[in-house]
Every structure is written in C-alpha cells, then in structure tokens.
C-alpha positions as CSV (number, residue, x, y, z in Angstrom):
1,X,-27.4,-14.5,23.2
2,X,-30.1,-12.6,25.2
3,X,-32.1,-15.8,25.3
4,X,-29.2,-17.7,26.8
5,X,-28.6,-15.0,29.4
6,X,-32.3,-15.0,30.4
7,X,-32.3,-18.8,30.7
8,X,-29.2,-18.6,33.0
9,X,-30.9,-15.9,35.0
10,X,-34.1,-18.1,35.3
11,X,-32.0,-21.0,36.6
12,X,-30.4,-18.7,39.1
13,X,-33.8,-17.5,40.1
14,X,-35.0,-21.1,40.8
15,X,-31.9,-21.8,42.8
16,X,-32.2,-18.6,44.8
17,X,-36.0,-19.2,45.4
18,X,-35.4,-22.7,46.6
19,X,-32.7,-21.4,49.0
20,X,-35.0,-18.7,50.2
21,X,-37.8,-21.2,51.0
22,X,-35.4,-23.4,52.8
23,X,-34.1,-20.5,54.8
24,X,-37.7,-19.4,55.6
25,X,-38.5,-22.9,56.9
26,X,-35.6,-22.6,59.3
27,X,-37.1,-19.4,60.8
28,X,-35.5,-16.8,58.5
29,X,-37.4,-13.5,58.6
30,X,-39.3,-12.1,55.6
31,X,-36.5,-9.5,55.2
32,X,-34.2,-12.1,53.6
33,X,-37.0,-13.3,51.2
34,X,-37.4,-9.7,50.0
35,X,-33.6,-9.4,49.5
36,X,-33.6,-12.6,47.4
37,X,-36.4,-11.3,45.2
38,X,-34.5,-8.0,44.7
39,X,-31.4,-10.0,43.6
40,X,-33.5,-12.0,41.2
41,X,-34.9,-8.9,39.5
42,X,-31.5,-7.3,39.4
43,X,-29.9,-10.3,37.7
44,X,-32.7,-10.4,35.1
45,X,-32.4,-6.7,34.4
46,X,-28.6,-7.0,34.0
47,X,-29.0,-9.8,31.6
48,X,-31.0,-7.6,29.3
49,X,-29.2,-4.3,29.6
50,X,-25.8,-6.0,29.1
51,X,-26.8,-6.6,25.5
52,X,-27.9,-3.0,24.7
53,X,-26.5,-1.5,21.5
54,X,-24.5,1.1,23.4
55,X,-22.7,-1.2,25.7
56,X,-22.0,-4.3,23.7
57,X,-18.9,-2.8,22.2
58,X,-17.1,-2.6,25.6
59,X,-17.9,-6.1,26.8
60,X,-14.4,-7.2,25.9
61,X,-11.3,-6.0,27.8
62,X,-9.4,-2.9,26.9
63,X,-6.5,-5.1,25.8
64,X,-8.7,-7.0,23.4
65,X,-9.9,-3.8,21.8
66,X,-6.4,-3.0,20.4
67,X,-5.1,-6.5,19.8
68,X,-3.4,-6.4,16.4
69,X,-3.4,-9.3,14.0
70,X,-0.9,-10.0,11.3
71,X,-1.7,-6.6,9.7
72,X,-2.5,-3.5,11.6
73,X,-4.7,-2.0,9.0
74,X,-6.5,-5.1,7.8
75,X,-7.1,-6.7,11.2
76,X,-10.5,-7.8,10.2
77,X,-9.8,-10.0,7.1
78,X,-6.0,-10.4,7.5
79,X,-5.3,-9.2,4.0
80,X,-1.9,-8.0,2.7
81,X,-3.0,-4.4,2.1
82,X,-5.7,-1.9,2.9
83,X,-7.3,-2.5,-0.5
84,X,-7.4,-6.3,0.0
85,X,-10.6,-6.2,2.0
86,X,-11.7,-9.7,1.8
87,X,-8.8,-12.1,1.5
88,X,-8.4,-11.5,-2.2
89,X,-5.3,-12.1,-4.3
90,X,-5.4,-8.7,-5.8
91,X,-6.1,-5.3,-4.3
92,X,-8.9,-4.9,-6.8
93,X,-10.5,-8.1,-5.6
94,X,-12.8,-6.7,-3.0
95,X,-14.3,-10.1,-2.5
96,X,-12.6,-13.5,-2.9
97,X,-15.2,-14.8,-5.3
98,X,-18.8,-14.3,-6.3
99,X,-20.2,-17.3,-4.3
100,X,-17.8,-17.0,-1.4
101,X,-18.0,-13.5,-0.1
102,X,-15.2,-13.7,2.4
103,X,-12.9,-16.4,1.0
104,X,-14.4,-19.0,3.3
105,X,-17.8,-20.6,3.4
106,X,-20.0,-19.5,6.3
107,X,-22.6,-22.1,7.2
108,X,-25.5,-21.5,9.5
109,X,-26.9,-24.1,12.0
110,X,-30.2,-25.6,11.0
111,X,-31.8,-24.0,14.0
112,X,-30.6,-20.6,13.0
113,X,-32.9,-17.9,11.7
114,X,-33.1,-17.5,7.9
115,X,-32.1,-13.9,8.3
116,X,-28.8,-14.8,9.9
117,X,-26.2,-12.0,9.4
118,X,-23.6,-12.7,6.7
119,X,-20.9,-11.7,9.3
120,X,-22.1,-14.1,12.0
121,X,-19.5,-16.6,11.0
122,X,-16.8,-14.2,12.1
123,X,-16.3,-13.8,15.9
124,X,-14.6,-10.4,15.5
125,X,-17.7,-8.9,14.0
126,X,-19.7,-10.0,16.9
127,X,-17.4,-8.4,19.4
128,X,-16.2,-5.2,17.9
129,X,-17.8,-2.8,15.5
130,X,-15.0,-0.2,15.4
131,X,-11.2,-0.8,15.3
132,X,-8.5,1.7,15.8
133,X,-4.7,1.3,15.3
134,X,-1.7,2.6,13.6
135,X,2.1,2.7,13.6
136,X,4.9,5.0,14.6
137,X,8.5,5.0,13.4
138,X,11.5,6.7,15.0
139,X,15.1,6.7,13.8
140,X,18.2,8.5,12.6
141,X,19.7,8.6,9.2
142,X,23.1,9.7,8.0
143,X,24.7,9.8,4.6
144,X,27.7,11.0,2.7
145,X,27.8,11.7,-1.0
146,X,30.8,11.6,-3.3
147,X,30.3,13.3,-6.7
148,X,32.1,12.1,-9.8
149,X,34.5,9.6,-8.2
150,X,36.1,9.0,-11.6
151,X,37.5,12.6,-11.8
152,X,41.0,13.6,-10.9
153,X,39.6,15.6,-7.9
154,X,38.8,12.4,-6.2
155,X,42.5,11.8,-5.6
156,X,42.8,15.0,-3.5
157,X,42.3,15.3,0.2
158,X,40.1,18.3,-0.2
159,X,37.6,16.3,-2.1
160,X,37.1,13.9,0.8
161,X,37.2,16.6,3.3
162,X,34.3,18.5,1.7
163,X,32.3,15.2,1.4
164,X,32.7,14.4,5.1
165,X,32.0,18.0,6.0
166,X,28.7,17.8,4.2
167,X,27.6,14.5,5.7
168,X,23.9,14.7,6.6
169,X,22.2,13.6,9.8
170,X,18.5,13.8,10.1
171,X,15.8,12.3,12.4
172,X,13.0,10.1,11.1
173,X,9.8,10.6,13.0
174,X,6.4,9.7,11.7
175,X,3.1,8.1,12.6
176,X,-0.1,6.8,10.9
177,X,-3.4,6.2,12.6
178,X,-6.4,4.3,11.1
179,X,-9.9,3.4,11.9
180,X,-12.0,0.5,10.5
181,X,-15.7,0.7,11.3
182,X,-18.6,-1.6,10.3
183,X,-21.8,0.2,11.2
184,X,-23.9,-2.6,9.8
185,X,-23.5,-5.9,7.9
186,X,-22.7,-4.6,4.4
187,X,-21.1,-1.2,5.2
188,X,-17.5,-0.5,5.9
189,X,-15.8,2.9,6.7
190,X,-12.0,3.1,6.6
191,X,-9.6,6.0,7.0
192,X,-5.9,6.4,7.5
193,X,-4.0,9.7,8.3
194,X,-0.4,10.4,9.0
195,X,2.2,13.0,10.0
196,X,5.9,13.2,9.4
197,X,8.8,15.2,10.7
198,X,9.3,18.1,10.2
199,X,5.7,18.5,11.4
200,X,5.3,21.9,9.6
201,X,6.7,23.6,6.5
202,X,7.0,27.2,5.6
203,X,5.5,28.2,2.2
204,X,5.3,31.6,0.5
205,X,7.9,34.4,0.1
206,X,8.8,37.7,1.5
207,X,6.7,39.5,-1.1
208,X,3.5,37.3,-1.0
209,X,3.8,36.4,2.7
210,X,4.6,33.1,4.4
211,X,2.7,30.6,6.5
212,X,3.4,27.4,8.4
213,X,1.6,24.4,6.9
214,X,1.3,21.2,8.9
215,X,2.9,18.2,7.4
216,X,-0.3,16.2,7.7
217,X,-1.7,13.9,5.1
218,X,-4.8,11.7,4.5
219,X,-3.6,8.5,2.9
220,X,-6.9,6.8,2.6
221,X,-10.5,7.6,3.4
222,X,-13.2,5.5,1.8
223,X,-16.4,3.5,2.3
224,X,-17.4,0.0,1.0
225,X,-21.0,-0.9,0.3
226,X,-22.9,-3.2,-2.0
227,X,-26.0,-3.7,-4.2
228,X,-27.2,-7.3,-3.9
229,X,-24.8,-10.2,-3.9
230,X,-22.8,-9.4,-7.0
231,X,-22.2,-5.6,-7.2
232,X,-19.8,-3.9,-4.8
233,X,-18.7,-0.3,-4.5
234,X,-15.9,1.6,-3.0
235,X,-15.9,5.4,-2.9
236,X,-13.3,7.8,-1.6
237,X,-9.6,8.2,-1.6
238,X,-7.9,4.8,-1.8
239,X,-4.9,3.1,-3.4
240,X,-5.8,1.2,-6.6
241,X,-4.1,-2.0,-7.7
242,X,-4.4,-1.7,-11.4
243,X,-1.2,-3.3,-12.7
244,X,0.7,-6.4,-11.8
245,X,4.3,-5.3,-12.2
246,X,6.8,-5.3,-9.3
247,X,9.5,-2.6,-10.2
248,X,7.6,-1.2,-13.2
249,X,3.9,-1.0,-14.0
250,X,3.1,0.8,-17.2
251,X,-0.5,-0.4,-17.0
252,X,-1.1,1.5,-13.8
253,X,-2.1,5.0,-14.9
254,X,-4.7,5.5,-12.1
255,X,-2.6,6.0,-9.0
256,X,-1.0,9.4,-8.5
257,X,2.6,8.2,-8.5
258,X,4.6,5.4,-10.2
259,X,6.3,2.6,-8.3
260,X,9.6,3.4,-6.6
261,X,11.9,0.6,-7.8
262,X,14.1,1.0,-4.7
263,X,11.0,0.5,-2.5
264,X,8.5,-1.4,-4.7
265,X,6.3,-2.6,-1.9
266,X,5.7,0.9,-0.4
267,X,2.1,2.2,-0.4
268,X,1.3,4.7,-3.2
269,X,-1.1,7.5,-3.1
270,X,-4.4,6.8,-4.8
271,X,-7.0,9.3,-6.3
272,X,-10.5,10.0,-5.2
273,X,-12.6,7.5,-7.2
274,X,-15.7,5.3,-7.3
275,X,-14.9,1.7,-7.9
276,X,-17.6,-0.7,-9.0
277,X,-16.9,-4.4,-8.8
278,X,-19.2,-6.8,-10.6
279,X,-18.8,-10.5,-10.0
280,X,-20.0,-12.9,-12.7
281,X,-22.4,-15.5,-11.1
282,X,-21.0,-19.0,-11.3
283,X,-17.5,-17.9,-12.1
284,X,-14.5,-16.3,-10.6
285,X,-14.5,-13.6,-13.2
286,X,-14.9,-9.9,-12.3
287,X,-15.5,-6.6,-14.0
288,X,-14.0,-3.4,-12.4
289,X,-15.2,0.1,-13.4
290,X,-13.4,3.1,-12.0
291,X,-14.6,6.7,-12.2
292,X,-11.7,8.8,-11.1
293,X,-12.7,12.3,-10.0
294,X,-10.9,15.4,-11.1
295,X,-9.9,18.4,-9.1
296,X,-12.3,20.9,-10.7
297,X,-14.0,20.1,-14.0
298,X,-15.9,16.8,-14.3
299,X,-15.1,16.5,-18.0
300,X,-11.5,17.8,-18.3
301,X,-10.1,16.5,-15.1
302,X,-12.0,13.2,-14.6
303,X,-10.9,9.8,-16.0
304,X,-12.7,6.5,-16.7
305,X,-11.3,3.0,-16.6
306,X,-12.6,-0.5,-16.9
307,X,-11.1,-3.9,-16.6
308,X,-12.3,-7.5,-17.0
309,X,-10.4,-10.2,-15.1
310,X,-10.7,-14.0,-15.8
311,X,-8.9,-17.2,-15.4
312,X,-7.2,-19.3,-18.1
313,X,-5.9,-22.4,-16.4
314,X,-3.5,-21.2,-13.6
315,X,-3.2,-17.7,-15.1
316,X,-5.2,-14.7,-14.2
317,X,-5.7,-12.5,-17.3
318,X,-6.9,-8.9,-17.3
319,X,-8.0,-6.7,-20.2
320,X,-9.0,-3.1,-19.9
321,X,-9.1,0.5,-21.1
322,X,-8.4,4.0,-19.7
323,X,-9.3,7.4,-21.1
324,X,-9.0,11.0,-19.9
325,X,-9.6,14.4,-21.6
326,X,-6.5,15.5,-23.5
327,X,-4.5,12.4,-22.5
328,X,-3.4,9.5,-24.7
329,X,-6.1,6.8,-24.4
330,X,-4.8,3.3,-23.5
331,X,-5.8,-0.3,-23.8
332,X,-4.1,-2.6,-21.3
333,X,-3.6,-6.3,-20.7
334,X,-2.1,-8.0,-17.7
335,X,-1.3,-11.6,-16.8
336,X,-0.1,-13.4,-13.6
337,X,0.7,-17.0,-13.0
338,X,3.6,-19.4,-12.3
339,X,5.7,-22.1,-13.8
340,X,6.4,-24.5,-11.0
341,X,7.7,-22.4,-8.2
342,X,8.6,-19.3,-10.4
343,X,6.0,-16.5,-10.2
344,X,5.5,-14.7,-13.4
345,X,3.8,-11.4,-14.4
346,X,3.4,-9.4,-17.5
347,X,1.8,-6.2,-18.8
348,X,1.1,-4.7,-22.2
349,X,-0.1,-1.2,-23.0
350,X,-1.4,0.2,-26.3
351,X,-1.7,4.0,-26.5
352,X,-2.7,6.2,-29.4
353,X,-0.2,9.1,-29.5
354,X,2.1,10.7,-27.1
355,X,1.0,12.7,-24.0
356,X,2.9,15.8,-25.4
357,X,0.9,15.5,-28.7
358,X,-2.5,15.3,-26.9
359,X,-1.6,18.3,-24.8
360,X,-1.3,20.3,-27.9
361,X,-4.0,18.8,-30.1
362,X,-7.0,16.7,-28.9
363,X,-7.5,14.8,-32.1
364,X,-6.7,11.2,-33.2
365,X,-5.5,12.4,-36.6
366,X,-1.7,12.7,-37.1
367,X,-0.9,10.4,-34.1
368,X,0.7,7.0,-34.1
369,X,0.3,4.0,-31.8
370,X,2.7,3.6,-29.0
371,X,3.5,0.4,-27.0
372,X,4.7,-0.4,-23.6
373,X,5.4,-3.9,-22.2
374,X,7.0,-5.5,-19.2
375,X,7.8,-9.0,-18.2
376,X,9.2,-10.3,-14.9
377,X,9.3,-13.0,-12.3
378,X,10.4,-13.9,-8.8
379,X,11.7,-17.0,-7.1
380,X,12.4,-17.9,-3.5
381,X,14.7,-20.6,-2.1
382,X,13.5,-21.7,1.3
383,X,17.0,-22.9,1.9
384,X,19.3,-20.9,2.0
385,X,16.6,-18.2,2.4
386,X,17.3,-16.3,-0.8
387,X,14.7,-14.3,-2.9
388,X,15.3,-13.1,-6.4
389,X,13.2,-10.7,-8.5
390,X,13.9,-9.7,-12.1
391,X,11.9,-7.5,-14.5
392,X,12.4,-6.0,-18.0
393,X,10.5,-2.9,-19.2
394,X,10.0,-1.5,-22.7
395,X,8.9,2.1,-22.8
396,X,7.7,3.1,-26.2
397,X,7.2,6.7,-25.0
398,X,10.9,7.2,-24.3
399,X,13.6,8.7,-26.6
400,X,16.0,6.5,-28.4
401,X,19.1,8.6,-27.7
402,X,19.5,10.4,-24.4
403,X,22.6,12.2,-25.4
404,X,21.0,13.9,-28.4
405,X,18.0,15.0,-26.4
406,X,17.6,18.3,-24.7
407,X,17.3,18.5,-20.9
408,X,13.8,20.0,-21.3
409,X,12.7,17.0,-23.4
410,X,14.1,14.6,-20.9
411,X,12.3,16.4,-18.0
412,X,9.1,16.2,-20.0
413,X,9.5,12.5,-20.5
414,X,10.3,12.0,-16.8
415,X,7.2,14.0,-15.8
416,X,4.8,12.2,-18.2
417,X,6.1,8.6,-18.1
418,X,8.5,8.5,-15.1
419,X,11.3,7.2,-17.5
420,X,13.2,8.9,-20.3
421,X,14.6,6.0,-22.3
422,X,13.1,2.9,-23.9
423,X,14.7,-0.2,-22.3
424,X,15.2,-0.9,-18.6
425,X,16.0,-3.9,-16.4
426,X,15.8,-4.1,-12.6
427,X,16.6,-6.8,-10.1
428,X,16.8,-7.4,-6.4
429,X,18.5,-10.2,-4.4
430,X,18.0,-10.7,-0.7
431,X,19.4,-13.1,1.8
432,X,17.9,-13.5,5.3
433,X,19.5,-15.4,8.1
434,X,23.0,-14.4,7.1
435,X,25.8,-16.4,8.8
436,X,22.9,-18.6,10.3
437,X,21.8,-15.6,12.3
438,X,18.2,-14.5,11.8
439,X,19.0,-11.0,13.0
440,X,21.2,-10.2,10.0
441,X,20.1,-9.8,6.4
442,X,21.6,-8.6,3.2
443,X,20.0,-7.2,0.1
444,X,21.2,-6.0,-3.3
445,X,19.3,-3.8,-5.8
446,X,20.1,-2.7,-9.3
447,X,18.4,-0.8,-12.1
448,X,19.8,0.0,-15.5
449,X,18.7,1.9,-18.6
450,X,19.7,-0.2,-21.6
451,X,19.2,2.9,-23.7
452,X,22.2,4.7,-22.5
453,X,23.7,2.1,-20.1
454,X,23.3,4.3,-17.0
455,X,21.9,3.1,-13.7
456,X,22.3,2.7,-10.0
457,X,23.1,-0.1,-7.6
458,X,23.0,-0.4,-3.9
459,X,24.0,-2.9,-1.2
460,X,22.3,-2.9,2.2
461,X,23.0,-4.9,5.4
462,X,20.5,-4.9,8.2
463,X,21.3,-5.9,11.8
464,X,19.0,-6.2,14.8
465,X,21.1,-4.8,17.6
466,X,18.7,-5.6,20.3
467,X,14.9,-5.6,20.9
468,X,13.3,-2.5,19.3
469,X,16.6,-1.3,17.9
470,X,18.2,-2.1,14.6
471,X,20.5,-0.5,12.0
472,X,21.1,-0.7,8.3
473,X,24.0,0.5,6.3
474,X,25.6,0.1,2.9
475,X,26.9,1.9,-0.2
476,X,25.1,3.0,-3.3
477,X,26.6,3.8,-6.7
478,X,25.2,5.8,-9.7
479,X,27.0,5.3,-13.0
480,X,26.8,6.2,-16.7
481,X,28.0,8.5,-19.4
482,X,28.0,12.2,-18.5
483,X,24.8,12.9,-20.6
484,X,22.7,9.9,-19.4
485,X,19.4,9.5,-17.6
486,X,20.6,8.5,-14.1
487,X,23.6,10.9,-14.1
488,X,21.2,13.7,-15.0
489,X,18.8,12.7,-12.2
490,X,21.6,12.5,-9.6
491,X,22.7,16.0,-10.5
492,X,19.3,17.7,-10.3
493,X,19.9,19.0,-6.8
494,X,23.3,20.4,-7.7
495,X,23.1,23.3,-10.2
496,X,26.9,23.5,-10.7
497,X,27.2,19.8,-11.5
498,X,24.2,20.0,-13.8
499,X,25.7,22.9,-15.8
500,X,29.0,21.1,-16.1
501,X,27.3,18.0,-17.5
502,X,25.4,20.1,-20.0
503,X,28.6,21.8,-21.2
504,X,30.4,18.5,-21.7
505,X,30.4,16.4,-24.9
506,X,28.8,13.5,-22.9
507,X,31.4,10.9,-23.8
508,X,33.2,10.5,-20.4
509,X,31.9,8.2,-17.8
510,X,30.8,9.6,-14.5
511,X,30.1,7.9,-11.1
512,X,28.5,9.1,-7.9
513,X,28.9,7.2,-4.7
514,X,27.2,7.4,-1.4
515,X,27.2,5.6,1.9
516,X,24.1,5.6,4.2
517,X,23.6,4.5,7.8
518,X,20.3,4.5,9.5
519,X,19.0,3.4,12.9
520,X,15.5,2.3,13.8
521,X,14.8,3.3,17.5
522,X,11.7,1.9,19.0
523,X,8.5,2.4,17.2
524,X,6.1,-0.3,15.9
525,X,2.5,-1.1,15.2
526,X,-0.4,-1.0,17.6
C-alpha cells in the first residue's frame, strides 16, 4: 500500500514539475517553482506518514468504526455466538477445519510475498485492529400471580382482590459492552462486561454491617492464541459449548449453570479455563482439552475434561470424559445430525456414583454406575413459518418417587443435578407472521416431569407496536399433585404455601396461574 501511495505521489510530482516548467517559461517567478517543490515534498511525506502504525486505525470514518454486522459480538467472523470464533458449527470449534483456518480458503496472488499475513484475505482485519460495541435494553414488566386456582378460595372476591393488589411492576434496564482486539495475526483479546438494574445491592446485616455492591458482572474475558497450524488455545473466562442438547444437556458439566428450558438460547456463565484445540491434519476431527481452574486449591477445586469429535457420514460424534476431586467422574457421548430436514441431537452420560456419595467418601468402592441420556429434534416449516422442538431427558440421578422424598432430599437433587425426578419432556412451538403480519408472533412452551406428572406451560404473544417499541403478553400455568417437583418449586418463595404443602397428604392437585405483560422500549445493539 505504501508503494502504491509513493507511486501516485511520484506521478503527481511529474505533473507538478511539468506545470512548473511551463509556468516558468511563461515568465513565472522562481517563487512559484519553490512553492511547487514544497508541495511535492509534502505529498511524499504525507504518503508515508499516513501509513504509520499509530494512525492507520483511524483512516476509516467514525461511522465505519462502529458498523455492526449480523452479530454485535462476533462482527469479525459473523458467528452465532461469542465462542464461535471462526465460523464453526460448534462453540468448541474455534476453527472451521484444520486446513481451512477461517472456513473459507484464502489464496494469495502469485506476486505476493511468501510471508503474506493469514488475515490478508479479510478486509476488516486490514482496516480495524480493535472493535467496540454492545447492547442496551430498556423496558417494563408486570405480572399477576394466582396461587392454587383449584381451591375453594379461588371462588371468592377476596382471592382475586389480593392477587390484583400484589401485581408487580418493575423496570428492565441493562447494558453490555464488549471489545474485540487483534494485536497481531494470531492473537485475539475479547471481553464483555455488563450491568443490570438495580445497579447496586445492599449486603450484610445490622450486626455485621452493610455495604452497597454494584450489580456489575464480567461475562467473558479471554485470549486466543495458537502454536503452529494445528494447536489453538483459549484462556480466560468464557462460555463453553460442551453438550448438544437444547432444553436439557446432562453432558455439559463445565458451565456454571444449567440450561434454562424457558430460555434455552440465553448465554450461560462459563468458568475460568484453558481450552486446547488440536486439529488432526488431513481430517475434520478435533481434540478438545479443558483445564477448569478452581477458586482456591488447584487439586480440590480444579477439573479436567477432554473430548474427541469426529464425523461418521452426516453425523458429528463426540466422546469425552470429565473428572473433579470429590465429584462423580463422567464419561460422555454426543451426536448431532439430521434425517432429511429434521435436526436430531442426543447425549449419553455414564457416571460412577452419586454426587452425594462422593461428597461423603472419595472412593470408587460401594458406588454404582448411574446413567443419563437425552434425545431430541427440531423441524421448521418455511410455510407457514412454524418451528417445533421436542426433547426427552432421562436423569438417573433423580428419585423415583417425589411424594415419598423429603424436601431436603429434593433440594439436594435440585442443587446437584438441576432436576429432582428421572423422566422429563419439553417442547416449544412458535409461529411467526401471525395473521400474515410479520409484526405478530406466537409461541408455546411446555415442560413436564413424567415422574410425578407435574410441569408448567406458557403461551406468549409478541407484537411490534411501532419502531423500537414492542410488547409481549400471555398466561403461564404450573400444575401437579401437591407434593410434586414443580409445585414445590413454585412455592419456594412463599413460606406459608410451602408449609401447607408439606402438611398435606400430597394427593390433591394444585395449580398456580400467572399473567405477564412486558414492554420493550427502545434499546438495541451498536
């Protein structure tokens, strides 16, 4: 580029010199010849300094600096998530394949230098080294809750009066900011931080003292670098894509939280870890090794995981293992693929012993194997714009009879495995372009424990009122016997209701109903 600018400057010099001579021949004074020489020198100097390392970043306009592509966080490679760095199909796939580093072949011109940068095929790399962006959301949410709608109290006016009196109304304000920097060709620095309303929380007590703590969080902060052409590293705090399930993912024991079935696509918090990805030359197979750091002790708090992914026909298969001190070790297997237009996914987990057993005794003796498995799929009809997802989950860690289990046992199961029972099914059905109007959508979600036949269902309608303003509303319903998993969970915030359930014989059916309305006011990505 410097060579091109100097050539243009040289041409400009020839033109200016010619003009200067012609002017002199017409009687122009030597003052004008000196001025022309000064302009020539200035143009040459500008052509060189414009390419200095400090100034090249700002050669584009301010508007270009913050232009957002299809994804605000992954502007550079247009991936579907922050962990999808190089157009991979999985968050673990840092690079598309071993031979094709960025999912597309980059060919150099025959006249190019042999030391051509691996990023030279991407114009964005040549114009911007650092990217900043983020998102902000603003809105209002309101909801009314009706407890035990099957009781005789629901027929009284006082029941509805109290429900309306306790209707909630809360603002929704939050923002996330990220940076994506590439100091050199094989190094990436990425970070994302956020804040939510209320912006501070008070912790402590009158006896120990209290303090205001900002509601500020670091979602991701990591660096990517490589060793040669087949070994790639990521170190820092980042979300890990370990399983393939949609509503349930028993294989994912690395992230700090389980999938929320009501919002399965939401980002989850990942641990601080070192990920090593090794691509097998000549294949699309990869080995992933995770070293998950603990809070204090490198032995007791750390975890180690490894996975090998390979292709069998149109299916991607993964086999791996996970272990941690005083935790049940696990072997995992995952599979993704499709039959015609139906996307399929499955996970299998083999563990030795229960988490409760390992907490008491760190020995393989006296423990039995435990299994988890899940199978699901999804299908989308382009017309009439309907999407369907369905998944079954078997949890071998769960109890067989919720009614006969103590509340403490159920809470322990919920803490260790996110679910208390053994059999679950979840589904979602969504329809966009309702009534031939792209501004209206409808979605239905349901999850049910087949162990005790409790569950919850919700219906939500979204409407775009006008530009930058939309609303969503709909009912939700939790149902099941009095002593059942989802009835217990819905009563955790109400001590009186919880005590009433524990005193009952558990035979009667109970239902809790709610109605929520929310508005999205402005906000967006930048």
